[in-house]
C-alpha positions, 0 to 999 in steps of 0.5 A: 197784718197783710193777708194772702188768700190765693191758696185753696187749703191755706190762708196766709196772714203776715203780722207786723212782727214778722210772724206768719199765721197759716190758717188751715181750712179745707173747703167744703169739709167739716174737718181738716184732713190731709189730702194729696192737694194739701201737701202740694199747696203746703210745699208752695206755701213754704216756698213763698215763706222762705223767700220772705227776708223779714220772716220771724216765725210761722204758726199753723192754726186751723180755721175750723173750731174743734178740729186741727187735722183729724188725720190723712184722708183714708180714701187716698190710702185705700186707693193705693193698689200696690205697696209701692204706691202706699210707700210713695205716699208715705215718702211724700209726707216724710219729705214735706215734714222733714222740710218743715222741721228744717225750716229757716224760722221757728214753726209752732202748731196751734192745736184746737180739737182733734190732732190725730194721725197725719195731723199730729205728725205735722205737729211733731215736725214743728219746733213747738206745739201748744193746744187748748184745754177744750174737751174736744182737743185730742192728740194721738196716732191711731193708725194702728186701728186701720192696720197701718202705721204713722207714715210721715215720720211719726214712728221716728219723731214721737219717740225722740220727743217723749221717749220710746216706752210712751211713744210705743204705748200711744202708737200700739194702742191708738190711744188719744190724749187730752190736753192735760195728759198731752202736756204732762207727757211733754207732747205739747209745750203749753196748754191754754184756753181757746181764746188765747191759743193764737197769742200763746203760739205767737209767744212760743214762736218768739221764745223759740227764736230767741232760744228761750225754750229749754229742750225737753228732758225725760227726767233727771239722772236720779229720777225714776224716769231718768233711770229708766231711760238710761237703763233701757233707751240709752244703751243697746242692751237695754233697748233690745230688752225693751223692744223684745218685751214690747213684741211679746206684749203685742203678740200676746194681745193681737194673737198674731192677727194684726201685723201693724203693731210688730212693724211699728216696733220694728220701725222705732227700733230701726230708728233708735239703733241706726238713726233717723234717716234709716228709720224713715226708710223702714217706716215708708217700706212698712207702711206700703207693705201694711196698707195692702194687707187684707187686715188693713183693707178690712179695717179700712172697710169698717172705718168707712162703714161706721163713718157712713153710719154716723150720718144715717138718721136710721129712717128713709124719710128725710122729713122724719126729724128727731125730737129734742131729749132734755131729760129722761127717766130710767126704770130700774137701778141695776147695773144696766139702769145705772149704766144707761144713766151714767152714759146719759149724764156723762156723754149726753149731758142730759139729766136723768130721774132714776127710779127703783122700788126701794132705797137699797137698790137706788143706793146701789145704782148711785154708788155704781155711777159714783164709782165710774166717775171717781175712776175718771177723776183719778185718771184726771180725765175730768175735773172735780167741777165736771164730776159734780155736774155729772153727779147732780144730773142724776137724781133718784126717786122711789115713785114717779115724782120728777117724771112730769117733764121727761122726754123719754123713759128707758126701762131696764127691769127684769126680763119678764113680759108682764112686768115690762107691759106694766111699766108701759102702763105706768109710764103712760099714766104718770108722764105726758102723752109726748113721752117716748117709751124705750125697753132695754129687753135683750130678747122679747119682741117689742111688739108684744111689750107694746101690745097694751100701750095706748100709744104704741107709735111711741114704743121702741126698743133700746138694746144696750150691751153690758157693761153699758159704759164700756160696750160701744153698740146700741141696737134700736128696734123698731116695730111696724107701728113705731113712728119714724120720728121716734126712731130718728129721736132714738138714733140721735140720742144713742149717738149722743150717749157715745154709742155706735147705733144700728136700727133693726127690725123687731123680732125674737133676738133682734140681730146681735143676739140672734146671730150669737145664739147659734154660735153659743149653741154650737159650742154647747154641742161641741161640749156635749160631744166631749170637747173640753171647755177650755179647748173650745174657748182657746180655739175661738180666741185664737181665731180672733174673738175677745173671749171664748163662748163659755167665758162669755156666758160666765161674764153675761150670766148663765141665768141671763143667757138661758132666758134667750134660748127658749124664745129663739127656739119657739120662734125659729124651731129646731135650728135654734134648739138649745144644746141643753146645758143651761137648765143643768147648770142653773139647777147646780146653782151656776150663774157664772162670774156673778156668783163665782160659780160657772164654767170657770173657777173664780176663787183662790186660782191666783193670777193669769189664765182662768181654770175650768171648774172640772166639776161642771163636766159631771153636772153636764154629763160631758167627758171633756176628753175628746180631742178635736182640731181647733180649725173644726171647732172654729168652723162649726161655731163661726159657720152657724153665725155667718149662716144666721147673719145671711138669714137676718139680711134675707128677712130684712132684720138688718137694713144692710150688710154694713149694719150687720157687720158693725153690729157683730164687730161692736156688739159681740166682738166679731174679729175686726180684721175679718171685717164682720160676718158679711165681709168675712163670707165674701172673703171666703167665697159664698160658694165655699161657704155653702160647700162647708155648710152642706158638709156639716149638714150631711154629718151633723144635721139640718141646723147647718142647712144653708140659707136660701139667700146663700144658695141663690147667690152661688147660682147668681155668682153674687157677693154681699159687697160690690167692692 
């Protein structure tokens, strides 16, 4: 084997059998991404290989274990100021991948780890693909998550390889496939252990050269898959129906806020009806248009914010090192405690000792964990062996046996101050003095829980959101006494659990619940004024929230939500005075979905949109018959959230507007295409925001008084972000 290393990104090795092994290894980076210099070097590489008369095949493999190519460098895309610039970026990629597809010798992609976006487009342009069975191996086209589409031939090659419906399913959701699913779908030709990846790729290259690999068929004529393809993909009328249905589903899901899904469908349809070349032309044009939309810009901002957050230790002192967490204890086996145990076992792969006061509660918690594991088994996203490992990591107890070697205890008991203080005392009695104590309270100030602690520097807040296994955010709350290494430990542990982590300062409601409360309160004021529950919810869902405020209260639990209001009212005065409906609802036995009695009906209503329980209006003394413009409904609720977010930043509850935006998007579903409260405030214009708040202040009272920070920003002509 001879090696040529005069490239920067690539290492070229020529084997004795005539197969060239091209190792992709971007200098100074933890993972490979497609940059402008990547394509330039790649073209020079193909030039050299084409001149080799003895070349028998090419294998592309990564020099970075666990990462093939993680996609294009998003900074390169964000630097495009015009649609024409972005379209040309697309065409450059298309031309290279077209050249790869028509290369004189077979080309195989040997994939280990992330193969996403432009990385998968490179693999699609190859003549064959093999991947490892490593858990980190993931294949997908997630461009839609950035408000754009696959711009280097992905909208054309993927449908031709796996069929139109499957390709649309991947591109419209940004879903990533593990190796097994990619193999079943036909996205890869073979799945192999890491140790035999190169060997398998070389063998596939030989088979391709000898025409011993049959072209993939999407099913025999009499198979369900084959009949579907014949009915939908292989005739114009069927394709028209397929694409129309895809558009309807995309609009229903996005409410028209995200243009990328519809443009993806357009490009696939163009390619299917008018051919590959026209499809590429449509793809490049659409890529350019989408890359410069406000939605794409805000989604890219979120991408950069979350990427930066992953590198943030949560503390300013670089000397504050996180402690290792090898085993944790969880107090309380309810849905929160069971959820925390599950993500600790499955994601962090850390042992859990789960404690509750009675066997029935423990059994319910363990059953919940088992159901979550069973779902993944059924989806084949883990093996039976791996499922057994996860189950064995969680053990149960009715006392503190097994807590003598835990590094961290997380309490998830009822929202009762004295009970939580008792938990601190019991942990300090039964656990080593090095054990850290975390409370999962959603509203009680951590300092009040830590008041009686012998080691208050070890006490911290870990505010998980329900359901823990689905909600991505973890709010870490530090008191002035919390040790920096404890904060750093909590941040690192939360990330291992798969969470997006923000660190906030202690105080009533912390950050997420504090900005959510005035939003929910304003919805309550609208209800008290006679606006219908479903009209309020519908307006805010159309604005971009995943659910409306009353549907959210039903899901969280009206009883749970009612506990936060008085705490915030006591801390912040009239601005946070509850709208006054919670006590009436609880007196009527309405706790929400959990007891199938709340704002909405949950029994015998059939499928489809939930219906409001009309009897709730009598309970609240509200009419529900007042007509109000949806724009005013949205404005009143959202302005309250933006104003409270500004107050939180001014009071240094959050460490930056970046953290505030991430907390709102990942914690309460603030519309991602708007970038978060601070990005949205900048987009509106701070002066316009203050004008709107003053307008409602004159009409509706002091709760709309603009934050002092906002009025100062208007005077100084400042915004939250410089870019």
